[in-house]
PDB file of N, CA, C and O in Angstrom, chain B, residues numbered from 101:
ATOM      1  N   MET B 101     -20.406   5.636   5.318  1.00  0.00           N
ATOM      2  CA  MET B 101     -20.825   5.587   3.933  1.00  0.00           C
ATOM      3  C   MET B 101     -21.570   4.279   3.656  1.00  0.00           C
ATOM      4  O   MET B 101     -21.251   3.578   2.696  1.00  0.00           O
ATOM      5  N   THR B 102     -22.534   3.956   4.471  1.00  0.00           N
ATOM      6  CA  THR B 102     -23.281   2.710   4.296  1.00  0.00           C
ATOM      7  C   THR B 102     -24.733   3.013   3.952  1.00  0.00           C
ATOM      8  O   THR B 102     -25.653   2.601   4.658  1.00  0.00           O
ATOM      9  N   THR B 103     -24.922   3.735   2.863  1.00  0.00           N
ATOM     10  CA  THR B 103     -26.282   4.021   2.413  1.00  0.00           C
ATOM     11  C   THR B 103     -26.649   3.074   1.291  1.00  0.00           C
ATOM     12  O   THR B 103     -25.789   2.429   0.691  1.00  0.00           O
ATOM     13  N   GLU B 104     -27.931   3.002   1.021  1.00  0.00           N
ATOM     14  CA  GLU B 104     -28.408   2.130  -0.051  1.00  0.00           C
ATOM     15  C   GLU B 104     -28.040   2.671  -1.424  1.00  0.00           C
ATOM     16  O   GLU B 104     -27.999   1.915  -2.395  1.00  0.00           O
ATOM     17  N   ALA B 105     -27.771   3.965  -1.519  1.00  0.00           N
ATOM     18  CA  ALA B 105     -27.506   4.594  -2.806  1.00  0.00           C
ATOM     19  C   ALA B 105     -26.021   4.653  -3.146  1.00  0.00           C
ATOM     20  O   ALA B 105     -25.609   5.496  -3.944  1.00  0.00           O
ATOM     21  N   GLN B 106     -25.216   3.785  -2.564  1.00  0.00           N
ATOM     22  CA  GLN B 106     -23.791   3.780  -2.867  1.00  0.00           C
ATOM     23  C   GLN B 106     -23.550   3.369  -4.312  1.00  0.00           C
ATOM     24  O   GLN B 106     -24.164   2.429  -4.817  1.00  0.00           O
ATOM     25  N   THR B 107     -22.653   4.084  -4.961  1.00  0.00           N
ATOM     26  CA  THR B 107     -22.276   3.699  -6.314  1.00  0.00           C
ATOM     27  C   THR B 107     -21.261   2.567  -6.232  1.00  0.00           C
ATOM     28  O   THR B 107     -20.717   2.280  -5.165  1.00  0.00           O
ATOM     29  N   LEU B 108     -21.017   1.941  -7.350  1.00  0.00           N
ATOM     30  CA  LEU B 108     -20.023   0.872  -7.407  1.00  0.00           C
ATOM     31  C   LEU B 108     -18.643   1.422  -7.029  1.00  0.00           C
ATOM     32  O   LEU B 108     -17.874   0.744  -6.348  1.00  0.00           O
ATOM     33  N   THR B 109     -18.332   2.622  -7.457  1.00  0.00           N
ATOM     34  CA  THR B 109     -17.052   3.250  -7.120  1.00  0.00           C
ATOM     35  C   THR B 109     -16.928   3.457  -5.619  1.00  0.00           C
ATOM     36  O   THR B 109     -15.876   3.179  -5.043  1.00  0.00           O
ATOM     37  N   GLU B 110     -17.980   3.939  -4.979  1.00  0.00           N
ATOM     38  CA  GLU B 110     -17.955   4.150  -3.527  1.00  0.00           C
ATOM     39  C   GLU B 110     -17.769   2.829  -2.784  1.00  0.00           C
ATOM     40  O   GLU B 110     -17.049   2.770  -1.787  1.00  0.00           O
ATOM     41  N   LYS B 111     -18.414   1.777  -3.266  1.00  0.00           N
ATOM     42  CA  LYS B 111     -18.256   0.465  -2.649  1.00  0.00           C
ATOM     43  C   LYS B 111     -16.822  -0.036  -2.803  1.00  0.00           C
ATOM     44  O   LYS B 111     -16.258  -0.615  -1.875  1.00  0.00           O
ATOM     45  N   ALA B 112     -16.239   0.190  -3.977  1.00  0.00           N
ATOM     46  CA  ALA B 112     -14.862  -0.244  -4.222  1.00  0.00           C
ATOM     47  C   ALA B 112     -13.885   0.516  -3.332  1.00  0.00           C
ATOM     48  O   ALA B 112     -12.961  -0.083  -2.780  1.00  0.00           O
ATOM     49  N   VAL B 113     -14.074   1.819  -3.186  1.00  0.00           N
ATOM     50  CA  VAL B 113     -13.197   2.636  -2.337  1.00  0.00           C
ATOM     51  C   VAL B 113     -13.321   2.199  -0.883  1.00  0.00           C
ATOM     52  O   VAL B 113     -12.317   2.094  -0.178  1.00  0.00           O
ATOM     53  N   GLU B 114     -14.529   1.946  -0.436  1.00  0.00           N
ATOM     54  CA  GLU B 114     -14.746   1.491   0.942  1.00  0.00           C
ATOM     55  C   GLU B 114     -14.069   0.144   1.191  1.00  0.00           C
ATOM     56  O   GLU B 114     -13.460  -0.058   2.242  1.00  0.00           O
ATOM     57  N   ALA B 115     -14.172  -0.784   0.224  1.00  0.00           N
ATOM     58  CA  ALA B 115     -13.530  -2.093   0.352  1.00  0.00           C
ATOM     59  C   ALA B 115     -12.012  -1.953   0.370  1.00  0.00           C
ATOM     60  O   ALA B 115     -11.336  -2.652   1.124  1.00  0.00           O
ATOM     61  N   MET B 116     -11.467  -1.053  -0.455  1.00  0.00           N
ATOM     62  CA  MET B 116     -10.025  -0.851  -0.489  1.00  0.00           C
ATOM     63  C   MET B 116      -9.527  -0.271   0.836  1.00  0.00           C
ATOM     64  O   MET B 116      -8.493  -0.698   1.351  1.00  0.00           O
ATOM     65  N   ARG B 117     -10.249   0.685   1.379  1.00  0.00           N
ATOM     66  CA  ARG B 117      -9.861   1.270   2.670  1.00  0.00           C
ATOM     67  C   ARG B 117      -9.892   0.224   3.785  1.00  0.00           C
ATOM     68  O   ARG B 117      -9.007   0.194   4.640  1.00  0.00           O
ATOM     69  N   ALA B 118     -10.905  -0.624   3.770  1.00  0.00           N
ATOM     70  CA  ALA B 118     -10.997  -1.683   4.774  1.00  0.00           C
ATOM     71  C   ALA B 118      -9.824  -2.652   4.640  1.00  0.00           C
ATOM     72  O   ALA B 118      -9.276  -3.107   5.644  1.00  0.00           O
ATOM     73  N   SER B 119      -9.443  -2.964   3.409  1.00  0.00           N
ATOM     74  CA  SER B 119      -8.305  -3.859   3.179  1.00  0.00           C
ATOM     75  C   SER B 119      -7.006  -3.242   3.665  1.00  0.00           C
ATOM     76  O   SER B 119      -6.184  -3.926   4.275  1.00  0.00           O
ATOM     77  N   VAL B 120      -6.814  -1.962   3.402  1.00  0.00           N
ATOM     78  CA  VAL B 120      -5.601  -1.267   3.854  1.00  0.00           C
ATOM     79  C   VAL B 120      -5.540  -1.261   5.380  1.00  0.00           C
ATOM     80  O   VAL B 120      -4.476  -1.483   5.957  1.00  0.00           O
ATOM     81  N   ARG B 121      -6.673  -1.008   6.038  1.00  0.00           N
ATOM     82  CA  ARG B 121      -6.710  -1.045   7.512  1.00  0.00           C
ATOM     83  C   ARG B 121      -6.319  -2.421   8.030  1.00  0.00           C
ATOM     84  O   ARG B 121      -5.562  -2.537   8.994  1.00  0.00           O
ATOM     85  N   THR B 122      -6.839  -3.467   7.385  1.00  0.00           N
ATOM     86  CA  THR B 122      -6.539  -4.835   7.800  1.00  0.00           C
ATOM     87  C   THR B 122      -5.044  -5.127   7.662  1.00  0.00           C
ATOM     88  O   THR B 122      -4.436  -5.697   8.569  1.00  0.00           O
ATOM     89  N   VAL B 123      -4.454  -4.740   6.537  1.00  0.00           N
ATOM     90  CA  VAL B 123      -3.025  -4.970   6.311  1.00  0.00           C
ATOM     91  C   VAL B 123      -2.195  -4.176   7.312  1.00  0.00           C
ATOM     92  O   VAL B 123      -1.248  -4.707   7.892  1.00  0.00           O
ATOM     93  N   ARG B 124      -2.544  -2.900   7.521  1.00  0.00           N
ATOM     94  CA  ARG B 124      -1.806  -2.063   8.474  1.00  0.00           C
ATOM     95  C   ARG B 124      -1.876  -2.657   9.882  1.00  0.00           C
ATOM     96  O   ARG B 124      -0.861  -2.724  10.576  1.00  0.00           O
ATOM     97  N   ASP B 125      -3.054  -3.083  10.301  1.00  0.00           N
ATOM     98  CA  ASP B 125      -3.207  -3.678  11.628  1.00  0.00           C
ATOM     99  C   ASP B 125      -2.398  -4.965  11.764  1.00  0.00           C
ATOM    100  O   ASP B 125      -1.801  -5.222  12.810  1.00  0.00           O
ATOM    101  N   ASP B 126      -2.382  -5.776  10.699  1.00  0.00           N
ATOM    102  CA  ASP B 126      -1.611  -7.016  10.713  1.00  0.00           C
ATOM    103  C   ASP B 126      -0.112  -6.714  10.832  1.00  0.00           C
ATOM    104  O   ASP B 126       0.599  -7.385  11.579  1.00  0.00           O
ATOM    105  N   HIS B 127       0.361  -5.714  10.104  1.00  0.00           N
ATOM    106  CA  HIS B 127       1.776  -5.338  10.180  1.00  0.00           C
ATOM    107  C   HIS B 127       2.125  -4.789  11.567  1.00  0.00           C
ATOM    108  O   HIS B 127       3.221  -5.028  12.073  1.00  0.00           O
ATOM    109  N   ARG B 128       1.213  -4.068  12.168  1.00  0.00           N
ATOM    110  CA  ARG B 128       1.447  -3.562  13.527  1.00  0.00           C
ATOM    111  C   ARG B 128       1.582  -4.721  14.515  1.00  0.00           C
ATOM    112  O   ARG B 128       2.496  -4.737  15.339  1.00  0.00           O
ATOM    113  N   ARG B 129       0.671  -5.685  14.429  1.00  0.00           N
ATOM    114  CA  ARG B 129       0.702  -6.840  15.340  1.00  0.00           C
ATOM    115  C   ARG B 129       1.988  -7.643  15.186  1.00  0.00           C
ATOM    116  O   ARG B 129       2.550  -8.121  16.172  1.00  0.00           O
ATOM    117  N   ARG B 130       2.449  -7.787  13.952  1.00  0.00           N
ATOM    118  CA  ARG B 130       3.634  -8.595  13.681  1.00  0.00           C
ATOM    119  C   ARG B 130       4.933  -7.787  13.742  1.00  0.00           C
ATOM    120  O   ARG B 130       6.020  -8.339  13.567  1.00  0.00           O
ATOM    121  N   ASN B 131       4.817  -6.470  13.992  1.00  0.00           N
ATOM    122  CA  ASN B 131       5.977  -5.582  14.053  1.00  0.00           C
ATOM    123  C   ASN B 131       6.777  -5.627  12.744  1.00  0.00           C
ATOM    124  O   ASN B 131       8.002  -5.743  12.750  1.00  0.00           O
ATOM    125  N   ARG B 132       6.055  -5.534  11.630  1.00  0.00           N
ATOM    126  CA  ARG B 132       6.657  -5.574  10.299  1.00  0.00           C
ATOM    127  C   ARG B 132       6.462  -4.228   9.609  1.00  0.00           C
ATOM    128  O   ARG B 132       5.417  -3.603   9.793  1.00  0.00           O
ATOM    129  N   PRO B 133       7.427  -3.761   8.825  1.00  0.00           N
ATOM    130  CA  PRO B 133       7.260  -2.502   8.100  1.00  0.00           C
ATOM    131  C   PRO B 133       6.310  -2.661   6.918  1.00  0.00           C
ATOM    132  O   PRO B 133       6.138  -3.758   6.386  1.00  0.00           O
ATOM    133  N   LEU B 134       5.701  -1.558   6.518  1.00  0.00           N
ATOM    134  CA  LEU B 134       4.831  -1.528   5.339  1.00  0.00           C
ATOM    135  C   LEU B 134       5.661  -1.100   4.138  1.00  0.00           C
ATOM    136  O   LEU B 134       6.417  -0.132   4.226  1.00  0.00           O
ATOM    137  N   ALA B 135       5.535  -1.796   3.027  1.00  0.00           N
ATOM    138  CA  ALA B 135       6.244  -1.425   1.801  1.00  0.00           C
ATOM    139  C   ALA B 135       5.363  -0.503   0.978  1.00  0.00           C
ATOM    140  O   ALA B 135       4.200  -0.808   0.714  1.00  0.00           O
ATOM    141  N   THR B 136       5.929   0.632   0.575  1.00  0.00           N
ATOM    142  CA  THR B 136       5.216   1.582  -0.281  1.00  0.00           C
ATOM    143  C   THR B 136       6.093   1.915  -1.474  1.00  0.00           C
ATOM    144  O   THR B 136       7.289   1.624  -1.469  1.00  0.00           O
ATOM    145  N   TRP B 137       5.510   2.519  -2.488  1.00  0.00           N
ATOM    146  CA  TRP B 137       6.217   2.896  -3.700  1.00  0.00           C
ATOM    147  C   TRP B 137       6.246   4.417  -3.761  1.00  0.00           C
ATOM    148  O   TRP B 137       5.198   5.057  -3.851  1.00  0.00           O
ATOM    149  N   GLU B 138       7.452   5.005  -3.712  1.00  0.00           N
ATOM    150  CA  GLU B 138       7.584   6.460  -3.745  1.00  0.00           C
ATOM    151  C   GLU B 138       8.736   6.863  -4.642  1.00  0.00           C
ATOM    152  O   GLU B 138       9.853   6.369  -4.481  1.00  0.00           O
ATOM    153  N   ASP B 139       8.478   7.751  -5.581  1.00  0.00           N
ATOM    154  CA  ASP B 139       9.506   8.283  -6.478  1.00  0.00           C
ATOM    155  C   ASP B 139      10.300   7.180  -7.165  1.00  0.00           C
ATOM    156  O   ASP B 139      11.518   7.293  -7.307  1.00  0.00           O
ATOM    157  N   GLY B 140       9.630   6.122  -7.590  1.00  0.00           N
ATOM    158  CA  GLY B 140      10.275   5.048  -8.308  1.00  0.00           C
ATOM    159  C   GLY B 140      11.083   4.101  -7.443  1.00  0.00           C
ATOM    160  O   GLY B 140      11.872   3.311  -7.961  1.00  0.00           O
ATOM    161  N   LYS B 141      10.896   4.169  -6.118  1.00  0.00           N
ATOM    162  CA  LYS B 141      11.639   3.303  -5.202  1.00  0.00           C
ATOM    163  C   LYS B 141      10.689   2.647  -4.221  1.00  0.00           C
ATOM    164  O   LYS B 141       9.624   3.179  -3.906  1.00  0.00           O
ATOM    165  N   VAL B 142      11.093   1.488  -3.747  1.00  0.00           N
ATOM    166  CA  VAL B 142      10.351   0.824  -2.674  1.00  0.00           C
ATOM    167  C   VAL B 142      10.836   1.425  -1.358  1.00  0.00           C
ATOM    168  O   VAL B 142      12.038   1.476  -1.095  1.00  0.00           O
ATOM    169  N   VAL B 143       9.887   1.880  -0.533  1.00  0.00           N
ATOM    170  CA  VAL B 143      10.208   2.479   0.767  1.00  0.00           C
ATOM    171  C   VAL B 143       9.470   1.678   1.833  1.00  0.00           C
ATOM    172  O   VAL B 143       8.269   1.433   1.723  1.00  0.00           O
ATOM    173  N   TYR B 144      10.198   1.279   2.856  1.00  0.00           N
ATOM    174  CA  TYR B 144       9.603   0.537   3.964  1.00  0.00           C
ATOM    175  C   TYR B 144       9.370   1.503   5.116  1.00  0.00           C
ATOM    176  O   TYR B 144      10.297   2.179   5.562  1.00  0.00           O
ATOM    177  N   ARG B 145       8.137   1.569   5.597  1.00  0.00           N
ATOM    178  CA  ARG B 145       7.766   2.484   6.672  1.00  0.00           C
ATOM    179  C   ARG B 145       7.264   1.717   7.877  1.00  0.00           C
ATOM    180  O   ARG B 145       6.635   0.666   7.752  1.00  0.00           O
ATOM    181  N   ASP B 146       7.555   2.265   9.048  1.00  0.00           N
ATOM    182  CA  ASP B 146       7.046   1.692  10.289  1.00  0.00           C
ATOM    183  C   ASP B 146       5.526   1.797  10.284  1.00  0.00           C
ATOM    184  O   ASP B 146       4.987   2.857   9.970  1.00  0.00           O
ATOM    185  N   ALA B 147       4.830   0.723  10.624  1.00  0.00           N
ATOM    186  CA  ALA B 147       3.363   0.704  10.577  1.00  0.00           C
ATOM    187  C   ALA B 147       2.736   1.631  11.606  1.00  0.00           C
ATOM    188  O   ALA B 147       1.620   2.107  11.397  1.00  0.00           O
ATOM    189  N   ASP B 148       3.423   1.901  12.716  1.00  0.00           N
ATOM    190  CA  ASP B 148       2.875   2.783  13.749  1.00  0.00           C
ATOM    191  C   ASP B 148       3.184   4.250  13.488  1.00  0.00           C
ATOM    192  O   ASP B 148       2.276   5.080  13.474  1.00  0.00           O
ATOM    193  N   SER B 149       4.452   4.576  13.281  1.00  0.00           N
ATOM    194  CA  SER B 149       4.852   5.979  13.188  1.00  0.00           C
ATOM    195  C   SER B 149       4.851   6.510  11.763  1.00  0.00           C
ATOM    196  O   SER B 149       4.732   7.719  11.561  1.00  0.00           O
ATOM    197  N   GLY B 150       4.981   5.641  10.777  1.00  0.00           N
ATOM    198  CA  GLY B 150       5.047   6.089   9.396  1.00  0.00           C
ATOM    199  C   GLY B 150       6.433   6.556   8.982  1.00  0.00           C
ATOM    200  O   GLY B 150       6.624   6.994   7.848  1.00  0.00           O
ATOM    201  N   GLN B 151       7.401   6.469   9.888  1.00  0.00           N
ATOM    202  CA  GLN B 151       8.762   6.891   9.562  1.00  0.00           C
ATOM    203  C   GLN B 151       9.436   5.864   8.661  1.00  0.00           C
ATOM    204  O   GLN B 151       9.167   4.665   8.746  1.00  0.00           O
ATOM    205  N   THR B 152      10.315   6.359   7.798  1.00  0.00           N
ATOM    206  CA  THR B 152      11.031   5.484   6.885  1.00  0.00           C
ATOM    207  C   THR B 152      11.975   4.575   7.647  1.00  0.00           C
ATOM    208  O   THR B 152      12.752   5.028   8.487  1.00  0.00           O
ATOM    209  N   VAL B 153      11.899   3.294   7.348  1.00  0.00           N
ATOM    210  CA  VAL B 153      12.761   2.300   7.959  1.00  0.00           C
ATOM    211  C   VAL B 153      13.922   1.997   7.018  1.00  0.00           C
ATOM    212  O   VAL B 153      15.070   1.885   7.448  1.00  0.00           O
ATOM    213  N   ARG B 154      13.608   1.865   5.720  1.00  0.00           N
ATOM    214  CA  ARG B 154      14.626   1.506   4.736  1.00  0.00           C
ATOM    215  C   ARG B 154      14.129   1.893   3.354  1.00  0.00           C
ATOM    216  O   ARG B 154      12.928   1.856   3.087  1.00  0.00           O
ATOM    217  N   GLU B 155      15.057   2.268   2.472  1.00  0.00           N
ATOM    218  CA  GLU B 155      14.736   2.538   1.074  1.00  0.00           C
ATOM    219  C   GLU B 155      15.567   1.618   0.207  1.00  0.00           C
ATOM    220  O   GLU B 155      16.768   1.462   0.429  1.00  0.00           O
ATOM    221  N   ASP B 156      14.934   1.010  -0.780  1.00  0.00           N
ATOM    222  CA  ASP B 156      15.660   0.203  -1.755  1.00  0.00           C
ATOM    223  C   ASP B 156      15.942   1.078  -2.965  1.00  0.00           C
ATOM    224  O   ASP B 156      15.021   1.639  -3.559  1.00  0.00           O
ATOM    225  N   SER B 157      17.200   1.195  -3.326  1.00  0.00           N
ATOM    226  CA  SER B 157      17.576   2.084  -4.420  1.00  0.00           C
ATOM    227  C   SER B 157      17.666   1.380  -5.763  1.00  0.00           C
ATOM    228  O   SER B 157      18.174   1.953  -6.726  1.00  0.00           O
ATOM    229  N   VAL B 158      17.185   0.159  -5.843  1.00  0.00           N
ATOM    230  CA  VAL B 158      17.203  -0.567  -7.104  1.00  0.00           C
ATOM    231  C   VAL B 158      16.159   0.054  -8.025  1.00  0.00           C
ATOM    232  O   VAL B 158      14.983   0.108  -7.668  1.00  0.00           O
ATOM    233  N   PRO B 159      16.569   0.527  -9.209  1.00  0.00           N
ATOM    234  CA  PRO B 159      15.606   1.172 -10.108  1.00  0.00           C
ATOM    235  C   PRO B 159      14.631   0.166 -10.713  1.00  0.00           C
ATOM    236  O   PRO B 159      14.969  -1.000 -10.916  1.00  0.00           O
ATOM    237  N   TYR B 160      13.453   0.620 -10.989  1.00  0.00           N
ATOM    238  CA  TYR B 160      12.429  -0.198 -11.620  1.00  0.00           C
ATOM    239  C   TYR B 160      12.662  -0.177 -13.121  1.00  0.00           C
ATOM    240  O   TYR B 160      12.690   0.896 -13.724  1.00  0.00           O
ATOM    241  N   VAL B 161      12.827  -1.330 -13.729  1.00  0.00           N
ATOM    242  CA  VAL B 161      13.043  -1.414 -15.164  1.00  0.00           C
ATOM    243  C   VAL B 161      12.076  -2.428 -15.754  1.00  0.00           C
ATOM    244  O   VAL B 161      11.609  -3.334 -15.065  1.00  0.00           O
ATOM    245  N   THR B 162      11.787  -2.265 -17.020  1.00  0.00           N
ATOM    246  CA  THR B 162      10.927  -3.217 -17.707  1.00  0.00           C
ATOM    247  C   THR B 162      11.716  -3.871 -18.829  1.00  0.00           C
ATOM    248  O   THR B 162      12.670  -3.298 -19.354  1.00  0.00           O
ATOM    249  N   LYS B 163      11.309  -5.063 -19.182  1.00  0.00           N
ATOM    250  CA  LYS B 163      11.955  -5.760 -20.293  1.00  0.00           C
ATOM    251  C   LYS B 163      11.410  -5.222 -21.590  1.00  0.00           C
ATOM    252  O   LYS B 163      10.211  -4.969 -21.706  1.00  0.00           O
ATOM    253  N   SER B 164      12.271  -5.045 -22.563  1.00  0.00           N
ATOM    254  CA  SER B 164      11.806  -4.591 -23.871  1.00  0.00           C
ATOM    255  C   SER B 164      11.302  -5.787 -24.657  1.00  0.00           C
ATOM    256  O   SER B 164      11.789  -6.906 -24.496  1.00  0.00           O
ATOM    257  N   LYS B 165      10.320  -5.534 -25.507  1.00  0.00           N
ATOM    258  CA  LYS B 165       9.755  -6.601 -26.322  1.00  0.00           C
ATOM    259  C   LYS B 165      10.653  -6.862 -27.520  1.00  0.00           C
ATOM    260  O   LYS B 165      11.142  -5.934 -28.164  1.00  0.00           O
ATOM    261  N   GLU B 166      10.859  -8.134 -27.803  1.00  0.00           N
ATOM    262  CA  GLU B 166      11.630  -8.488 -28.984  1.00  0.00           C
ATOM    263  C   GLU B 166      10.664  -8.812 -30.105  1.00  0.00           C
ATOM    264  O   GLU B 166       9.648  -9.473 -29.889  1.00  0.00           O
ATOM    265  N   ASN B 167      10.981  -8.351 -31.296  1.00  0.00           N
ATOM    266  CA  ASN B 167      10.094  -8.584 -32.460  1.00  0.00           C
ATOM    267  C   ASN B 167      10.357  -9.882 -33.105  1.00  0.00           C
ATOM    268  O   ASN B 167       9.702 -10.227 -34.089  1.00  0.00           O
TER     269      ASN B 167
END
């Protein structure tokens, strides 16, 4: 997707994909799991196989605004 007629959106998607590849490759080299967000939980996956390594069951909460 390296044409002169790339839209700004296409350029942004290409940059994001390149960044994800870089992070995945770095995690593979360092033998570190990748953290993802699934169903309101943080899930750690093996960078090579994609299998779940660990799930954090701490719920995501936000602070309420005080008036």
